[in-house]
Wavefront OBJ file of the C-alpha trace (Angstrom):
o trace
v 24.724 -16.506 46.291
v 25.790 -16.465 49.940
v 27.176 -12.909 49.895
v 24.235 -11.234 48.181
v 23.059 -8.250 50.189
v 19.249 -8.571 50.511
v 18.785 -5.263 52.362
v 20.590 -2.420 54.091
v 19.491 -0.965 57.413
v 20.655 1.618 59.921
v 19.172 3.063 63.124
v 16.287 4.644 61.228
v 15.236 1.403 59.503
v 15.737 -0.387 56.194
v 17.335 1.880 53.573
v 17.309 -0.465 50.584
v 16.199 -3.858 49.261
v 18.012 -5.841 46.556
v 17.228 -8.817 44.286
v 19.732 -10.975 42.348
v 19.688 -13.367 39.435
v 21.120 -16.907 39.467
v 24.608 -15.589 38.621
v 24.623 -13.265 41.625
v 24.119 -10.083 39.599
v 21.911 -7.434 41.160
v 18.811 -7.153 38.976
v 16.739 -4.880 41.216
v 17.593 -2.187 43.752
v 14.998 -0.376 45.821
v 16.636 2.536 47.621
v 14.515 5.252 49.163
v 11.495 5.856 46.931
v 13.017 4.604 43.681
v 13.279 1.121 42.225
v 15.860 0.411 39.538
v 16.043 -2.721 37.371
v 19.287 -3.844 35.685
v 20.114 -5.796 32.525
v 23.592 -7.217 31.905
v 25.941 -8.692 29.380
v 28.196 -10.803 31.610
v 29.070 -8.299 34.376
v 28.632 -5.072 32.403
v 25.422 -3.100 32.845
v 23.683 -2.724 29.478
v 20.516 -1.066 30.732
v 18.988 0.205 33.938
v 15.993 2.166 35.089
v 12.421 1.981 36.212
v 9.790 1.920 33.476
v 10.548 5.245 31.733
v 12.981 6.738 31.014
v 15.292 3.790 30.715
v 19.074 4.197 30.546
v 21.184 2.275 28.038
v 24.988 2.042 28.005
v 27.278 1.900 24.987
v 30.571 0.000 25.122
v 33.635 -0.201 22.929
v 36.300 -2.833 23.604
v 34.710 -3.574 27.009
v 34.885 0.096 28.081
v 31.732 2.036 28.949
v 31.875 5.072 26.685
v 28.352 6.539 26.759
v 24.996 6.596 28.537
v 21.792 7.141 26.563
v 18.600 8.195 28.348
v 15.147 8.787 26.921
v 15.620 6.724 23.765
v 12.589 4.543 24.469
v 10.029 7.287 25.196
v 9.763 8.654 21.653
v 11.565 11.938 22.292
v 15.115 12.808 21.446
v 17.575 10.848 23.563
v 20.163 12.488 25.799
v 23.705 11.199 25.401
v 26.436 11.497 28.026
v 30.058 10.474 27.474
v 32.376 8.756 29.971
v 36.040 9.749 30.102
v 38.010 7.167 32.064
v 41.552 6.590 33.277
v 43.736 3.475 32.976
v 41.793 1.698 35.761
v 38.469 2.376 34.060
v 37.512 4.948 36.727
v 35.160 7.647 35.505
v 37.103 10.927 35.619
v 34.705 13.052 33.567
v 31.175 12.825 32.228
v 30.275 15.243 29.438
v 27.168 15.882 27.375
v 26.909 16.318 23.592
v 27.668 20.053 23.963
v 30.965 19.267 25.765
v 29.642 20.522 29.116
v 31.320 18.783 32.066
v 28.649 17.199 34.299
v 30.869 15.126 36.615
v 34.521 15.149 37.644
v 36.441 13.196 40.265
v 40.045 12.623 41.283
v 39.840 9.490 43.391
v 41.928 8.673 46.408
v 43.329 5.129 46.597
v 40.560 2.519 47.016
v 37.920 4.805 45.525
v 37.223 7.506 48.075
v 36.022 10.710 46.419
v 38.549 13.506 46.133
v 37.353 16.874 44.841
v 34.242 15.395 43.248
v 31.732 17.606 41.428
v 28.411 16.455 40.023
v 26.786 13.070 40.442
v 27.563 9.709 38.823
v 26.817 6.076 39.700
v 29.686 4.409 37.804
v 32.782 5.768 39.470
v 35.985 4.122 40.731
v 37.165 1.370 38.333
v 33.861 1.907 36.518
v 31.867 0.071 39.179
v 28.544 1.308 40.541
v 28.583 3.207 43.826
v 25.538 3.296 46.106
v 25.035 6.484 48.090
v 22.621 4.559 50.328
v 25.140 1.893 51.361
v 28.365 3.836 50.783
v 29.730 0.743 48.994
v 31.033 -0.085 45.536
v 29.267 -3.068 43.987
v 31.729 -5.484 42.334
v 29.067 -8.108 41.478
v 30.385 -10.796 43.850
v 31.957 -8.455 46.391
v 31.424 -5.055 47.928
v 34.130 -2.524 48.702
v 33.942 0.140 51.403
v 36.227 2.967 50.245
v 36.164 4.614 53.689
v 37.956 1.648 55.294
v 39.761 0.620 52.070
v 38.583 -2.977 52.255
v 36.336 -5.440 50.504
v 33.693 -6.311 53.072
v 32.470 -9.560 51.552
v 34.133 -12.838 50.638
v 35.661 -13.340 47.200
v 33.815 -16.558 46.327
v 35.933 -17.291 43.255
v 39.146 -17.150 45.320
v 37.567 -19.254 48.074
v 36.480 -21.937 45.593
v 39.954 -21.910 44.021
v 41.548 -22.374 47.469
v 39.195 -25.228 48.359
v 39.886 -27.016 45.041
v 43.626 -26.571 45.522
v 43.460 -27.894 49.094
v 41.395 -30.904 48.056
v 43.902 -31.783 45.323
v 46.842 -31.332 47.681
v 45.533 -33.102 50.770
v 43.285 -35.829 49.474
v 40.746 -37.242 51.911
v 42.035 -35.360 54.984
v 41.433 -32.000 53.321
v 38.145 -33.136 51.782
v 36.905 -33.994 55.298
v 38.024 -30.577 56.544
v 36.235 -28.771 53.727
v 33.002 -30.666 54.315
v 33.273 -30.015 58.075
v 34.564 -26.420 58.211
v 33.798 -25.923 61.909
v 36.261 -28.581 63.064
v 39.958 -27.931 63.675
v 42.356 -28.053 60.732
v 43.571 -31.573 60.061
v 46.823 -30.475 58.433
v 49.302 -28.355 60.410
v 50.766 -26.895 57.215
v 47.543 -25.013 56.486
v 46.757 -21.642 58.031
v 44.215 -22.066 60.845
v 41.535 -20.055 59.013
v 42.086 -21.520 55.539
v 38.652 -23.143 55.436
v 37.066 -21.708 58.545
v 34.821 -18.677 58.750
l 1 2 3 4 5 6 7 8 9 10 11 12 13 14 15 16 17 18 19 20 21 22 23 24 25 26 27 28 29 30 31 32 33 34 35 36 37 38 39 40 41 42 43 44 45 46 47 48 49 50 51 52 53 54 55 56 57 58 59 60 61 62 63 64 65 66 67 68 69 70 71 72 73 74 75 76 77 78 79 80 81 82 83 84 85 86 87 88 89 90 91 92 93 94 95 96 97 98 99 100 101 102 103 104 105 106 107 108 109 110 111 112 113 114 115 116 117 118 119 120 121 122 123 124 125 126 127 128 129 130 131 132 133 134 135 136 137 138 139 140 141 142 143 144 145 146 147 148 149 150 151 152 153 154 155 156 157 158 159 160 161 162 163 164 165 166 167 168 169 170 171 172 173 174 175 176 177 178 179 180 181 182 183 184 185 186 187 188 189 190 191 192 193 194 195
């Protein structure tokens, strides 16, 4: 996919490497000294981890309700419960003894507000990378500090291109196949098909 982030770097060097499957889902993340592999059902993370212990997620009606760790190593698994709001944002994570392990009251666009504890799946239930400071929305990334998606929404772009091709016939088709040229239809915004 064109917007897949292969690595992240800053002044001190590369901070993380990433690999994706054919659907654009991140299947491997190497950040710092750890490597994490991901397994999905559509866009929901079913499992993640290195070799052991692996983490599995339990869903009900498309909502992540629990995380299970240590189930595949022969010992007794640890279970943690997600308590979410109407957006699917993780507000609390508790263990089986009802101890609160994570809390957060998010600001608009996902910035932390009075956060305690640590959790990967945060605002709208999407994974947050401490290394990049970005939320991973599978085809897009959101930077909560600037309140913006920082990558192109490919589904919306493809929808716009299909709509323009249907509306403008050959003139628009030529524009789409030659996106560096000037717009051929004055009714279109100048950056409709241009980078």
